[in-house]
C-alpha positions as CSV (number, residue, x, y, z in Angstrom):
1,M,0.0,0.0,0.0
2,R,1.5,3.4,-1.0
3,W,0.5,5.6,1.9
4,W,2.6,8.7,1.4
5,L,1.9,12.2,0.2
6,P,4.3,14.2,-2.0
7,P,4.6,17.9,-1.1
8,L,1.6,19.8,-2.1
9,A,2.2,22.7,-4.4
10,V,-0.6,25.3,-4.2
11,G,-2.4,25.2,-7.5
12,G,0.3,22.9,-8.9
13,I,0.9,19.4,-10.0
14,G,1.8,18.2,-6.4
15,L,-1.8,18.3,-5.4
16,E,-2.9,16.4,-8.4
17,V,-0.3,13.7,-7.9
18,A,-1.3,13.3,-4.3
19,L,-5.0,12.9,-5.1
20,G,-4.1,10.5,-7.9
21,F,-2.2,8.2,-5.5
22,L,-5.1,8.3,-3.0
23,W,-7.6,7.5,-5.8
24,A,-5.5,4.5,-7.0
25,D,-4.9,3.2,-3.5
26,A,-8.6,3.3,-2.5
27,P,-9.2,-0.4,-3.2
28,D,-6.4,-1.3,-0.8
29,L,-8.4,0.1,2.1
30,Y,-10.9,-2.7,1.6
31,A,-8.5,-5.6,0.7
32,A,-9.9,-7.7,3.5
33,T,-13.6,-7.0,2.6
34,T,-15.4,-9.7,0.6
35,A,-15.8,-8.9,-3.0
36,G,-19.3,-7.8,-4.0
37,D,-21.5,-4.7,-4.2
38,G,-20.7,-3.7,-0.7
39,R,-16.9,-3.5,-1.4
40,A,-17.5,-1.7,-4.7
41,Q,-19.8,0.8,-3.0
42,A,-17.3,1.4,-0.2
43,I,-14.6,2.1,-2.8
44,A,-16.9,4.4,-4.8
45,L,-17.8,6.4,-1.6
46,T,-14.2,6.7,-0.7
47,R,-13.2,8.0,-4.1
48,T,-16.1,10.4,-4.0
49,G,-14.8,11.7,-0.7
50,I,-11.3,12.0,-2.2
51,L,-12.8,14.0,-5.0
52,T,-14.7,16.2,-2.6
53,V,-11.6,16.9,-0.5
54,G,-9.5,17.5,-3.6
55,A,-12.1,20.0,-4.9
56,G,-12.0,21.8,-1.6
57,L,-8.2,21.9,-1.5
58,I,-8.0,23.1,-5.1
59,A,-10.6,25.8,-4.2
60,L,-8.5,26.8,-1.2
61,A,-5.3,26.8,-3.2
62,A,-7.0,29.1,-5.8
63,A,-8.3,31.4,-3.0
64,V,-4.8,31.6,-1.4
65,A,-3.2,32.3,-4.8
66,N,-5.8,35.1,-5.5
67,L,-5.1,36.6,-2.1
68,L,-1.4,36.6,-2.6
69,E,-1.8,38.2,-6.0
70,S,-4.2,40.8,-4.7
71,R,-1.7,41.6,-1.9
72,R,1.2,41.9,-4.4
73,A,-0.9,44.2,-6.6
74,T,-1.9,46.3,-3.6
75,N,1.7,46.6,-2.4
76,L,2.9,47.5,-5.9
77,T,0.2,50.2,-6.1
78,H,1.2,51.6,-2.7
79,E,4.9,51.6,-3.8
80,R,4.1,53.5,-7.0
81,E,2.0,56.0,-5.0
82,R,4.8,56.5,-2.5
83,E,7.4,56.9,-5.3
84,G,5.1,59.5,-6.9
85,Q,4.8,61.4,-3.7
86,V,8.6,61.3,-3.1
87,T,9.1,62.6,-6.7
88,E,6.6,65.5,-6.1
89,R,8.3,66.3,-2.7
90,Y,11.7,66.2,-4.4
91,T,10.6,68.5,-7.3
92,A,9.1,71.0,-4.9
93,A,12.1,71.0,-2.6
94,V,14.6,71.6,-5.5
95,G,12.4,74.4,-6.7
96,Q,12.6,76.0,-3.3
97,L,16.4,76.1,-3.5
98,G,16.2,78.7,-6.2
99,S,13.9,81.1,-4.3
100,E,15.0,84.6,-3.4
101,T,13.6,84.2,0.0
102,L,15.8,82.7,2.7
103,D,13.0,80.9,4.6
104,V,11.9,79.2,1.4
105,R,15.4,78.0,0.6
106,L,15.7,76.7,4.1
107,G,12.4,74.8,3.7
108,G,13.8,73.2,0.6
109,I,17.0,72.1,2.3
110,Y,15.2,70.5,5.2
111,A,12.6,68.9,2.9
112,L,15.5,67.2,1.0
113,E,16.9,66.0,4.2
114,R,13.6,64.3,5.1
115,I,13.5,62.7,1.6
116,A,17.0,61.3,2.0
117,V,16.2,59.9,5.5
118,D,12.9,58.3,4.3
119,S,14.1,57.0,0.9
120,A,17.4,55.2,0.6
121,A,17.0,55.2,-3.2
122,D,17.0,59.0,-3.2
123,H,19.8,59.6,-0.7
124,R,22.6,59.8,-3.3
125,T,20.6,62.3,-5.4
126,V,19.9,64.5,-2.4
127,V,23.6,64.5,-1.4
128,E,24.6,65.6,-5.0
129,V,22.0,68.4,-5.0
130,L,23.0,69.8,-1.7
131,S,26.7,69.6,-2.6
132,A,26.1,71.4,-5.9
133,F,24.0,74.0,-4.0
134,V,26.9,74.7,-1.7
135,R,29.5,74.8,-4.5
136,E,27.5,77.0,-6.8
137,H,26.7,79.5,-4.1
138,T,30.2,79.8,-2.5
139,I,32.8,79.5,-5.3
140,P,33.6,82.9,-6.8
141,G,32.4,83.4,-10.3
142,R,29.6,80.8,-10.1
143,A,26.1,81.9,-10.9
144,G,24.7,81.4,-7.4
145,T,27.6,83.3,-5.9
146,L,27.2,86.2,-8.3
147,R,23.5,86.5,-7.5
148,R,24.3,86.7,-3.8
149,D,26.9,89.3,-4.5
150,R,24.3,91.5,-6.2
151,R,21.8,91.2,-3.3
152,P,21.5,94.0,-0.7
153,P,24.5,93.7,1.6
154,T,22.9,92.3,4.7
155,L,25.8,89.8,5.0
156,P,29.3,89.8,3.7
157,T,29.8,88.1,0.4
158,P,31.8,84.9,0.2
159,A,34.7,86.8,-1.4
160,E,34.7,89.4,1.5
161,R,34.7,86.6,4.1
162,A,37.7,84.9,2.5
163,A,39.6,88.1,2.3
164,S,38.9,89.7,5.7
165,A,37.1,87.4,8.1
166,P,39.0,86.5,11.3
167,A,40.0,82.9,11.3
168,T,38.6,82.0,14.6
169,G,37.1,83.5,17.8
170,P,33.8,85.2,18.7
171,N,34.2,87.8,15.9
172,A,34.6,85.3,13.1
173,V,32.1,85.6,10.3
174,G,30.2,82.5,9.4
175,L,28.5,81.3,6.3
176,D,25.2,82.4,5.0
177,T,22.4,80.7,6.9
178,D,21.2,78.5,4.0
179,I,24.8,77.4,3.1
180,Q,25.4,76.5,6.7
181,A,22.1,74.6,6.8
182,A,23.0,72.6,3.7
183,L,26.4,71.7,5.2
184,T,24.7,70.7,8.5
185,V,22.3,68.4,6.7
186,L,25.2,66.8,4.7
187,G,27.0,66.2,7.9
188,R,24.2,64.5,9.8
189,L,22.5,62.3,7.1
190,P,22.4,58.6,8.0
191,S,25.4,56.5,6.8
192,R,24.5,54.2,3.9
193,K,26.9,51.9,2.1
194,L,28.5,53.3,-1.1
195,I,26.9,56.8,-0.7
196,A,29.5,59.5,-0.3
197,R,29.1,62.5,2.0
198,G,29.3,65.0,-0.8
199,D,31.5,66.8,-3.3
200,L,32.5,70.2,-1.9
201,T,35.6,70.6,-4.2
202,G,36.7,74.2,-4.2
203,A,33.9,75.4,-2.0
204,Q,34.5,78.6,0.1
205,L,33.5,77.4,3.6
206,V,35.2,80.1,5.7
207,G,34.0,79.8,9.3
208,A,31.8,76.8,8.7
209,Q,30.3,75.2,11.8
210,L,30.7,71.4,11.4
211,V,30.9,70.2,15.0
212,G,30.6,66.4,15.0
213,A,29.7,66.3,11.3
214,K,29.9,62.9,9.6
215,L,32.0,63.7,6.5
216,T,33.5,60.2,5.8
217,G,35.0,60.2,2.3
218,A,33.8,63.7,1.5
219,E,35.5,65.5,-1.4
220,L,37.0,68.7,0.0
221,I,39.8,69.1,-2.5
222,G,41.0,72.7,-2.6
223,A,38.2,73.8,-0.2
224,N,38.7,76.9,1.9
225,L,37.9,75.9,5.5
226,T,39.7,78.8,7.1
227,G,38.4,79.2,10.7
228,A,36.0,76.3,10.3
229,I,34.9,74.5,13.5
230,L,35.4,70.8,13.0
231,F,35.4,69.7,16.6
232,G,34.9,65.9,16.8
233,A,34.1,65.7,13.0
234,D,34.5,62.4,11.2
235,L,36.7,63.1,8.3
236,T,37.8,59.5,7.8
237,R,39.2,59.0,4.3
238,A,38.2,62.5,3.3
239,E,39.9,64.0,0.2
240,M,41.4,67.3,1.4
241,L,44.1,67.7,-1.2
242,G,45.3,71.4,-1.1
243,A,42.5,72.4,1.3
244,K,43.0,75.6,3.3
245,L,42.5,74.8,7.0
246,T,44.2,77.9,8.4
247,G,43.0,78.4,12.0
248,A,40.5,75.6,11.7
249,E,39.5,73.8,14.9
250,L,40.1,70.1,14.4
251,I,40.1,69.1,18.1
252,E,39.3,65.3,18.4
253,A,38.6,65.1,14.7
254,D,38.9,61.7,13.1
255,L,41.3,62.1,10.2
256,T,42.0,58.4,9.8
257,G,43.2,57.8,6.3
258,A,42.3,61.4,5.2
259,N,44.3,62.9,2.3
260,L,45.8,66.2,3.5
261,D,48.4,66.3,0.8
262,R,49.5,70.0,0.3
263,A,46.9,71.1,2.8
264,D,47.6,74.4,4.7
265,L,47.1,73.7,8.4
266,T,48.8,76.9,9.7
267,S,47.5,77.8,13.2
268,A,45.0,75.0,13.2
269,E,44.1,73.4,16.5
270,M,44.5,69.6,16.3
271,S,44.5,68.4,20.0
272,Q,43.7,64.7,20.2
273,A,43.0,64.5,16.4
274,D,43.4,61.0,15.1
275,L,45.9,61.1,12.2
276,A,46.3,57.3,11.8
277,G,47.1,56.6,8.2
278,A,46.5,60.2,7.2
279,H,48.5,61.5,4.2
280,L,50.5,64.6,5.1
281,E,52.7,64.7,2.0
282,K,53.7,68.3,1.3
283,A,51.3,69.5,4.0
284,D,52.1,72.6,6.0
285,L,51.5,72.0,9.7
286,T,53.7,75.0,10.7
287,G,52.2,76.6,13.8
288,V,49.6,73.9,14.4
289,E,48.5,73.9,18.0
290,G,48.0,70.9,20.2
291,L,49.9,68.5,17.8
292,W,52.0,65.8,19.5
293,T,54.7,63.6,18.1
294,D,52.7,60.4,18.6
295,Q,49.9,61.8,16.4
296,V,52.3,62.6,13.6
297,A,54.0,59.2,14.0
298,A,50.8,57.5,13.0
299,A,50.5,59.5,9.7
300,E,52.3,59.3,6.4
301,G,54.6,62.2,5.4
302,D,57.3,62.9,2.9
303,E,60.4,65.1,2.7
304,F,58.3,68.2,2.1
305,T,55.9,67.8,5.1
306,R,56.4,70.8,7.4
307,L,56.0,70.2,11.1
308,P,55.7,72.7,13.9
309,A,58.6,73.3,16.3
310,G,58.8,70.8,19.1
311,V,57.2,67.9,17.2
312,A,59.7,65.2,16.3
313,R,59.9,64.1,12.8
314,P,59.3,60.3,12.5
315,K,62.6,58.5,11.8
316,W,61.0,56.5,9.0
317,W,60.0,59.6,7.1
318,P,62.4,60.9,4.4
319,P,64.7,63.6,5.6
320,P,63.3,67.2,5.2
321,A,63.9,69.0,2.0
322,V,63.1,72.4,0.6
323,L,59.6,72.6,-0.9
324,P,59.8,73.5,-4.6
325,E,58.5,77.1,-5.2
326,D,56.1,76.0,-8.0
327,D,54.3,73.7,-5.4
């Protein structure tokens, strides 16, 4: 007697095979019964029951399949609606960035932040938009910066800040409110794999407030961060080639693996900054405050790296040489 049931596949051949075996094995249930009308009737009733159960199972399988398909269609509809809503929110937020009114621009910046937090798929785009906003509104000669320069002088222009603003202290001039807001958002967005912290290459960020900002892998090549407050900032693997960090506060900043090649760190404060694996080739650290020998020993330097007085040059670095004038 073959009393076994193959796995039942909802709406598939497994159910049909199982019922087929039960149908074929029905006479075996009455093998000890005397042949005659009674045995034949019992077998017929058993097979009728099998058909009834089979019909019920098939109906149940069909109902489950319909339910699953209905749920899938509903979820797909909701996902499309959500994507449509995100697209509308994104379009409105980007439009706000071009407003002449500060409050409207701020609304657009914070709306983009909410989109990036809610939608991982849109995170990268938001980072690119906010980065472009900062660059286009701080780099001299760019359209956004030129528009700001033509506005009534309620705040110094980026060029005026770079030329005359004190590096640090209570009288230091900070960024325009919306530029600072965009930087703050870039520095506090959630960390997601393979999504960079932004491309701020060449941006004029004099006096930027970036305390505790998460700027892992950020592009800050040639950026002007004079007098910036980067206390406790995460600048791991940040690209800061040729960046100007004169007077910047980098206390407890994580600069692990950061590229500070040719960076100007004159008068910067670097107490307890982590320089493990940081690249200091041709970097000018003259006058850096709070810098200790063990911090430098964990970094990579070359013959052109300039160190402040009192900080021992690691023995495994090349001997100091004169920096070429064209560099």
